[in-house]
PAMARSE-300756 format. One record per residue (C-alpha): x, y, z; residue number from 1; residue in one letter. Coordinates in Angstrom, 2 decimals, m for minus. Layout:
N
<<X,Y,Z>,NUM,"A"> ...
REM end
This chain:
365
<<37.20,m56.41,39.57>,1,"M"> <<33.52,m55.50,39.87>,2,"L"> <<34.10,m52.06,38.35>,3,"F"> <<36.20,m53.60,35.64>,4,"G"> <<33.39,m55.96,34.66>,5,"S"> <<30.88,m53.13,34.65>,6,"L"> <<33.18,m51.00,32.54>,7,"A"> <<33.49,m53.82,29.99>,8,"R"> <<29.71,m53.91,29.90>,9,"G"> <<29.52,m50.23,29.04>,10,"L"> <<32.62,m49.43,27.00>,11,"Q"> <<33.29,m49.93,24.21>,12,"P"> <<29.67,m49.88,23.10>,13,"W"> <<28.34,m53.00,21.36>,14,"P"> <<29.14,m52.86,17.62>,15,"P"> <<25.62,m54.07,16.80>,16,"V"> <<23.02,m51.39,17.46>,17,"V"> <<20.30,m52.75,19.79>,18,"P"> <<16.77,m52.87,18.35>,19,"P"> <<15.57,m50.42,20.99>,20,"S"> <<18.19,m47.86,19.94>,21,"L"> <<17.34,m48.29,16.27>,22,"A"> <<13.68,m47.62,17.07>,23,"A"> <<14.44,m44.58,19.15>,24,"I"> <<16.68,m42.94,16.58>,25,"G"> <<19.90,m41.08,17.21>,26,"G"> <<18.46,m37.61,16.63>,27,"V"> <<15.60,m38.12,19.03>,28,"R"> <<17.93,m39.51,21.70>,29,"M"> <<20.42,m36.66,21.29>,30,"L"> <<17.61,m34.11,21.53>,31,"S"> <<16.27,m35.73,24.68>,32,"F"> <<19.76,m35.83,26.23>,33,"R"> <<20.10,m32.11,25.59>,34,"T"> <<16.69,m31.54,27.17>,35,"L"> <<17.58,m33.54,30.29>,36,"V"> <<20.88,m31.69,30.65>,37,"V"> <<18.99,m28.41,30.42>,38,"G"> <<16.44,m29.55,33.00>,39,"C"> <<19.15,m30.63,35.44>,40,"Q"> <<20.98,m27.33,34.98>,41,"V"> <<17.72,m25.47,35.61>,42,"A"> <<17.07,m27.54,38.75>,43,"T"> <<20.53,m26.78,40.10>,44,"L"> <<20.12,m23.09,39.33>,45,"W"> <<16.72,m22.86,41.06>,46,"I"> <<18.13,m24.59,44.15>,47,"T"> <<21.62,m23.02,43.90>,48,"W"> <<22.27,m22.38,47.64>,49,"P"> <<21.57,m26.07,48.34>,50,"L"> <<24.75,m27.08,46.53>,51,"W"> <<27.07,m24.74,48.44>,52,"Q"> <<28.72,m25.12,51.84>,53,"V"> <<26.64,m23.41,54.54>,54,"R"> <<25.98,m23.17,58.26>,55,"D"> <<22.25,m22.40,58.28>,56,"S"> <<20.12,m24.33,57.59>,57,"P"> <<22.74,m26.90,58.58>,58,"P"> <<24.15,m29.54,56.30>,59,"M"> <<23.14,m33.11,57.17>,60,"L"> <<26.13,m35.33,56.33>,61,"P"> <<25.90,m39.08,55.98>,62,"A"> <<29.68,m39.37,56.25>,63,"L"> <<32.31,m37.07,57.68>,64,"S"> <<33.92,m35.92,54.43>,65,"L"> <<35.45,m32.61,53.34>,66,"P"> <<32.75,m30.17,52.28>,67,"A"> <<33.17,m27.72,49.41>,68,"F"> <<30.93,m25.86,46.97>,69,"D"> <<29.68,m28.16,44.23>,70,"L"> <<27.34,m26.00,42.17>,71,"G"> <<29.68,m25.01,39.36>,72,"W"> <<31.34,m28.44,39.26>,73,"L"> <<27.94,m30.03,38.70>,74,"L"> <<27.11,m27.52,35.96>,75,"I"> <<30.45,m28.16,34.23>,76,"C"> <<29.95,m31.92,34.36>,77,"S"> <<26.56,m31.48,32.66>,78,"L"> <<28.09,m29.35,29.92>,79,"L"> <<30.71,m32.07,29.46>,80,"L"> <<27.86,m34.54,28.82>,81,"V"> <<27.01,m32.63,25.64>,82,"L"> <<30.46,m33.19,24.11>,83,"V"> <<31.68,m36.34,25.88>,84,"A"> <<28.61,m38.21,27.19>,85,"P"> <<30.20,m41.11,29.09>,86,"L"> <<32.87,m39.08,30.96>,87,"P"> <<30.34,m36.33,31.64>,88,"G"> <<27.68,m38.68,33.05>,89,"M"> <<30.26,m40.53,35.12>,90,"T"> <<31.52,m37.27,36.60>,91,"L"> <<27.97,m36.03,37.21>,92,"Q"> <<27.12,m39.28,39.03>,93,"T"> <<30.23,m39.13,41.23>,94,"I"> <<29.66,m35.47,42.11>,95,"L"> <<25.99,m36.01,42.97>,96,"L"> <<26.84,m39.03,45.11>,97,"L"> <<29.48,m37.02,46.97>,98,"Y"> <<27.07,m34.09,47.31>,99,"A"> <<24.49,m36.31,49.01>,100,"V"> <<27.07,m37.94,51.30>,101,"L"> <<28.05,m34.54,52.70>,102,"I"> <<24.46,m33.26,52.85>,103,"D"> <<21.44,m35.56,52.69>,104,"Q"> <<19.12,m32.59,52.19>,105,"T"> <<20.24,m32.81,48.55>,106,"R"> <<18.61,m36.21,48.12>,107,"L"> <<15.76,m34.66,46.16>,108,"Q"> <<13.65,m36.84,43.82>,109,"P"> <<13.98,m34.65,40.73>,110,"G"> <<17.76,m34.55,40.80>,111,"V"> <<18.02,m38.34,41.19>,112,"V"> <<15.41,m39.02,38.51>,113,"S"> <<17.06,m36.73,35.95>,114,"L"> <<20.33,m38.60,36.49>,115,"L"> <<18.60,m41.90,35.63>,116,"F"> <<17.06,m40.32,32.52>,117,"L"> <<20.46,m38.99,31.50>,118,"L"> <<22.00,m42.46,31.63>,119,"W"> <<19.03,m43.73,29.65>,120,"G"> <<20.21,m41.74,26.63>,121,"T"> <<23.30,m43.93,26.28>,122,"M"> <<23.25,m46.55,23.47>,123,"P"> <<23.55,m49.47,25.85>,124,"N"> <<20.90,m52.00,27.02>,125,"P"> <<22.03,m51.81,30.65>,126,"T"> <<21.91,m48.03,30.86>,127,"A"> <<18.55,m47.89,29.13>,128,"Q"> <<17.27,m50.76,31.30>,129,"G"> <<17.91,m48.79,34.49>,130,"F"> <<16.25,m45.67,33.07>,131,"A"> <<13.17,m47.64,32.04>,132,"R"> <<13.01,m49.46,35.38>,133,"A"> <<13.17,m46.08,37.07>,134,"H"> <<10.25,m44.76,35.02>,135,"L"> <<8.18,m47.88,35.67>,136,"L"> <<8.69,m47.73,39.42>,137,"T"> <<8.16,m43.97,39.48>,138,"L"> <<4.71,m44.20,37.89>,139,"W"> <<3.61,m47.44,39.54>,140,"L"> <<4.62,m46.61,43.09>,141,"F"> <<3.69,m42.93,42.96>,142,"A"> <<0.13,m44.10,42.38>,143,"G"> <<0.36,m47.08,44.73>,144,"F"> <<1.50,m44.98,47.71>,145,"H"> <<m1.34,m42.51,47.17>,146,"K"> <<m3.97,m45.26,47.13>,147,"L"> <<m2.75,m46.39,50.57>,148,"L"> <<m2.90,m42.89,52.05>,149,"S"> <<m6.27,m41.74,53.46>,150,"P"> <<m4.77,m38.28,54.07>,151,"A"> <<m3.97,m37.93,50.39>,152,"F"> <<m7.38,m39.16,49.30>,153,"M"> <<m9.36,m36.96,51.66>,154,"N"> <<m7.30,m33.79,51.82>,155,"D"> <<m4.19,m33.44,49.67>,156,"T"> <<m5.67,m34.60,46.36>,157,"A"> <<m8.69,m32.26,46.35>,158,"P"> <<m6.44,m29.33,47.24>,159,"R"> <<m4.07,m30.21,44.40>,160,"L"> <<m6.85,m30.51,41.86>,161,"L"> <<m8.47,m27.22,42.84>,162,"T"> <<m5.18,m25.55,41.94>,163,"G"> <<m5.92,m25.93,38.23>,164,"F"> <<m6.97,m22.69,36.49>,165,"P"> <<m10.14,m24.47,35.35>,166,"L"> <<m13.69,m24.74,36.64>,167,"D"> <<m13.64,m28.46,37.41>,168,"L"> <<m16.86,m30.33,38.23>,169,"P"> <<m17.50,m31.20,41.87>,170,"H"> <<m17.55,m34.96,41.24>,171,"W"> <<m14.03,m34.77,39.80>,172,"L"> <<m12.69,m32.84,42.78>,173,"I"> <<m14.38,m35.20,45.27>,174,"S"> <<m12.75,m38.19,43.54>,175,"H"> <<m9.43,m36.41,42.93>,176,"A"> <<m7.42,m38.97,44.90>,177,"G"> <<m8.51,m41.86,42.71>,178,"Y"> <<m8.10,m39.80,39.53>,179,"V"> <<m4.51,m38.85,40.33>,180,"I"> <<m3.46,m42.23,41.76>,181,"A"> <<m4.93,m44.32,38.94>,182,"F"> <<m3.51,m41.98,36.29>,183,"T"> <<0.00,m42.53,37.67>,184,"E"> <<m0.54,m46.22,38.27>,185,"L"> <<m2.16,m46.65,34.86>,186,"G"> <<0.77,m45.01,33.10>,187,"T"> <<3.12,m47.55,34.67>,188,"G"> <<0.86,m50.49,33.87>,189,"L"> <<0.56,m49.43,30.22>,190,"L"> <<4.35,m49.18,30.02>,191,"A"> <<4.74,m52.82,31.06>,192,"L"> <<3.16,m54.22,27.90>,193,"S"> <<4.76,m53.89,24.48>,194,"R"> <<1.34,m53.32,22.88>,195,"R"> <<0.40,m50.35,25.07>,196,"T"> <<3.68,m48.48,25.43>,197,"R"> <<2.76,m45.80,22.91>,198,"K"> <<m0.38,m45.16,24.91>,199,"A"> <<1.79,m45.00,28.05>,200,"A"> <<3.96,m42.32,26.43>,201,"A"> <<0.90,m40.24,25.58>,202,"L"> <<m0.49,m40.72,29.08>,203,"M"> <<2.85,m39.72,30.64>,204,"A"> <<2.92,m36.58,28.52>,205,"F"> <<m0.57,m35.63,29.70>,206,"G"> <<0.17,m36.53,33.32>,207,"L"> <<3.36,m34.50,33.68>,208,"H"> <<2.05,m31.59,31.62>,209,"T"> <<m0.90,m31.45,34.01>,210,"A"> <<1.43,m31.60,37.04>,211,"I"> <<3.55,m28.81,35.58>,212,"L"> <<0.47,m26.69,34.87>,213,"L"> <<m0.86,m27.26,38.38>,214,"N"> <<2.42,m26.34,40.10>,215,"L"> <<3.17,m23.38,37.81>,216,"S"> <<2.13,m19.74,38.09>,217,"H"> <<m1.11,m20.74,36.36>,218,"L"> <<m1.97,m23.05,39.26>,219,"G"> <<m0.83,m23.15,42.89>,220,"I"> <<2.62,m21.65,42.07>,221,"N"> <<4.58,m24.04,44.28>,222,"R"> <<7.68,m26.22,44.29>,223,"N"> <<9.37,m24.68,41.24>,224,"E"> <<12.36,m26.95,41.78>,225,"A"> <<10.42,m29.85,40.21>,226,"V"> <<9.13,m27.92,37.20>,227,"W"> <<12.13,m28.83,34.99>,228,"P"> <<11.89,m32.46,36.14>,229,"W"> <<8.29,m32.70,34.94>,230,"N"> <<9.27,m31.20,31.58>,231,"V"> <<11.77,m34.04,31.10>,232,"A"> <<9.31,m36.68,32.32>,233,"L"> <<6.66,m35.43,29.89>,234,"A"> <<8.92,m36.36,26.97>,235,"F"> <<10.66,m39.38,28.54>,236,"A"> <<7.87,m41.71,27.49>,237,"G"> <<8.26,m40.85,23.81>,238,"F"> <<12.00,m41.57,23.93>,239,"V"> <<12.38,m44.47,26.36>,240,"L"> <<8.97,m46.18,26.50>,241,"I"> <<7.17,m45.87,23.14>,242,"A"> <<10.08,m47.32,21.05>,243,"P"> <<10.77,m50.08,23.61>,244,"W"> <<10.06,m53.38,21.79>,245,"K"> <<11.38,m56.06,24.16>,246,"E"> <<9.45,m57.61,27.03>,247,"S"> <<10.43,m56.78,30.59>,248,"L"> <<12.17,m60.14,31.11>,249,"L"> <<13.99,m59.91,27.78>,250,"S"> <<15.17,m56.41,28.65>,251,"S"> <<16.57,m57.61,31.97>,252,"V"> <<18.32,m60.50,30.19>,253,"A"> <<19.94,m58.05,27.75>,254,"M"> <<21.58,m56.17,30.62>,255,"C"> <<25.05,m56.93,31.95>,256,"H"> <<24.98,m59.98,34.24>,257,"A"> <<26.28,m58.03,37.24>,258,"L"> <<23.63,m55.37,36.73>,259,"A"> <<20.62,m57.70,36.62>,260,"R"> <<20.23,m58.18,40.41>,261,"P"> <<20.51,m54.41,40.88>,262,"L"> <<17.87,m53.87,38.22>,263,"L"> <<15.47,m56.29,39.91>,264,"V"> <<16.12,m54.60,43.26>,265,"C"> <<15.33,m51.24,41.71>,266,"L"> <<11.94,m52.55,40.59>,267,"L"> <<10.86,m53.77,44.04>,268,"V"> <<12.85,m51.52,46.40>,269,"A"> <<10.07,m48.90,46.86>,270,"P"> <<8.14,m51.46,48.92>,271,"L"> <<10.87,m51.05,51.52>,272,"G"> <<9.42,m47.66,52.43>,273,"F"> <<6.77,m49.35,54.56>,274,"Y"> <<9.46,m51.17,56.57>,275,"L"> <<11.68,m48.14,56.97>,276,"G"> <<14.26,m49.63,54.60>,277,"L"> <<13.87,m47.08,51.79>,278,"M"> <<13.66,m43.30,51.94>,279,"D"> <<10.33,m41.84,50.86>,280,"A"> <<11.74,m39.93,47.91>,281,"Y"> <<13.78,m42.89,46.65>,282,"L"> <<10.60,m44.98,46.95>,283,"A"> <<8.71,m42.45,44.79>,284,"H"> <<6.46,m41.45,47.66>,285,"N"> <<5.54,m37.97,46.41>,286,"L"> <<2.75,m35.75,47.75>,287,"Y"> <<1.22,m38.85,49.36>,288,"S"> <<0.83,m37.31,52.84>,289,"A"> <<1.82,m40.57,54.58>,290,"N"> <<5.46,m39.78,55.34>,291,"T"> <<6.91,m38.96,58.79>,292,"P"> <<6.09,m35.52,60.19>,293,"Q"> <<8.15,m33.41,62.61>,294,"A"> <<7.15,m30.67,65.04>,295,"T"> <<9.57,m28.58,67.10>,296,"I"> <<8.48,m27.54,70.60>,297,"V"> <<10.77,m24.89,72.03>,298,"C"> <<11.23,m23.97,75.67>,299,"R"> <<10.96,m20.33,74.69>,300,"G"> <<10.32,m18.85,71.28>,301,"E"> <<11.63,m20.99,68.41>,302,"C"> <<14.19,m19.41,66.14>,303,"L"> <<13.27,m19.49,62.41>,304,"P"> <<16.05,m21.89,61.45>,305,"H"> <<14.98,m24.45,64.07>,306,"Q"> <<12.00,m25.53,61.99>,307,"N"> <<13.04,m28.05,59.29>,308,"P"> <<10.69,m26.23,56.93>,309,"N"> <<13.28,m23.45,56.85>,310,"A"> <<14.82,m25.63,54.13>,311,"I"> <<11.84,m24.72,51.92>,312,"W"> <<12.56,m21.01,52.22>,313,"E"> <<16.32,m21.33,51.88>,314,"A"> <<16.60,m23.82,49.02>,315,"F"> <<13.13,m24.08,47.40>,316,"R"> <<12.97,m27.78,48.21>,317,"V"> <<11.27,m29.65,51.07>,318,"P"> <<13.25,m31.39,53.79>,319,"P"> <<13.41,m35.12,53.00>,320,"P"> <<10.76,m36.65,55.31>,321,"P"> <<12.94,m39.12,57.21>,322,"E"> <<13.02,m39.69,60.96>,323,"Q"> <<16.81,m39.86,61.05>,324,"R"> <<17.13,m36.53,59.24>,325,"L"> <<14.59,m34.81,61.47>,326,"F"> <<16.61,m35.95,64.48>,327,"E"> <<19.93,m34.91,62.92>,328,"Q"> <<18.56,m31.48,62.03>,329,"Y"> <<17.10,m31.07,65.52>,330,"F"> <<20.36,m31.97,67.26>,331,"E"> <<22.21,m29.37,65.18>,332,"L"> <<19.75,m26.55,65.83>,333,"T"> <<18.07,m27.17,69.21>,334,"C"> <<18.61,m25.45,72.54>,335,"R"> <<18.31,m26.87,76.06>,336,"A"> <<14.69,m27.59,76.89>,337,"G"> <<13.57,m28.00,73.28>,338,"D"> <<11.77,m31.13,72.08>,339,"H"> <<11.20,m32.82,68.74>,340,"L"> <<7.90,m34.60,68.14>,341,"L"> <<7.86,m37.18,65.33>,342,"I"> <<4.73,m38.89,64.04>,343,"S"> <<4.82,m41.77,61.57>,344,"D"> <<1.64,m43.46,60.29>,345,"S"> <<3.31,m46.49,58.66>,346,"R"> <<2.01,m49.78,60.10>,347,"W"> <<5.52,m51.12,60.78>,348,"W"> <<6.33,m48.16,63.02>,349,"F"> <<2.91,m48.33,64.69>,350,"T"> <<3.44,m52.04,65.38>,351,"W"> <<6.83,m51.35,66.98>,352,"H"> <<5.60,m48.43,69.07>,353,"G"> <<7.36,m45.80,66.97>,354,"L"> <<4.32,m44.05,65.52>,355,"A"> <<4.81,m41.17,67.97>,356,"S"> <<8.17,m40.19,69.44>,357,"R"> <<9.49,m37.38,71.61>,358,"R"> <<13.17,m36.46,71.38>,359,"V"> <<14.81,m34.07,73.85>,360,"S"> <<17.65,m31.73,72.98>,361,"C"> <<20.99,m33.28,73.99>,362,"P"> <<22.35,m31.96,77.27>,363,"S"> <<25.47,m30.59,75.56>,364,"K"> <<23.26,m27.88,74.06>,365,"H"> 
REM end
C-alpha cells in the first residue's frame, strides 16, 4: 500500500507543469540528466573492480544475499535512463541498493549523491525536493563537520590548499580550514533563501571546480573516483538551485504526503553522525579528519590485504570509516594473534568509553 501511494505520487506526472520545472526548462534539465548519467558511468568505470564479486579485498555484506557481478547491469540501467527515465532510475536505484547490501564498501558518497541528482531531473516536486534537500545538506554539513574538527583546521586543510598549482599567500594557507568550511557552509546558506539562490549556484560552481582542480593532475592528483561527481555538482546549482522559486517550507508541502517525513529526516539526519546513528559518508563528513581510524597490529608481518587501506589500491576509493566495517574487515582478514586498534574522537564515543578500542582476532582464525 505504501509503494502504491508513492507510485501514484510519481506516475503519471502532474498534468500542470510545476513552476520550478518551467523555470528550469526542459532542455537544461535533459542536458543535466545526460551529464549526471555520464558522470555516474565514469565513476563506475574508474572503480570497476568494486562492482564485481571478489575475494580480496573481501566484500563486506550487510545481509547474506547472493552475490554476482553488477558493473554492466548498472551501466545498462544508466543507459536506459536516457530513453526511459523512470524505469531506468528505478532500476538503477534497486541495483545500487542491492550492491550496497552485498558489499558496504560500495557505500561511497559520490555514487549516492549522483543518484539523488539523477532523480532530481524528473518533472516532479517530490523527486526534485529530495535532490535539493540532498544538495542543501551536502553543502551545509560538509562545512559544519569541518568547523568542528581541529585536525582538519590544523593539518588537513592547509595540505589540501597547498595542492593548488598556484602560489597562494601564506595568510590564506594558514586560514585554509575556515576558507574551505565557510565556502561550503556559505553555499548551503545562500541556497536556503529564494533571493540568493543564483549566487549559491555561482558559488557551487566555483567551489566544485576548485575541488576538481585541486584533486586533478594539476593539483594533488588524488581520489579520481570523485572527479566526475564534482563535475556534476558544479552544474547542479544552475539546474536545481538557481531556478528554485518556492520557499523551503512550500517545497516540502508540495511533496507527496508520505515523502514529507522522509524529506525532513534527510535534512537533519547528518547530525546523527555524532551519536553513531549515521555513517560518515551519508552524513556528508568528507575530508574532515574526525572519523574513526583503524590500525592493524599483526603478530608477525602483516599481509598487504590485511590493511583496510588496501581498498584504496584495489578500487580507487577509501574504505568507509565506520567502526563496524573495520571490525568486519578485520575478522575476514586477520590471523591468530593479530589485533585491531580503533580510535574515535567523537564526544559520544569518548563519553561511553569507546574512543579507543582493541579487538583481537577471533580464535577460529
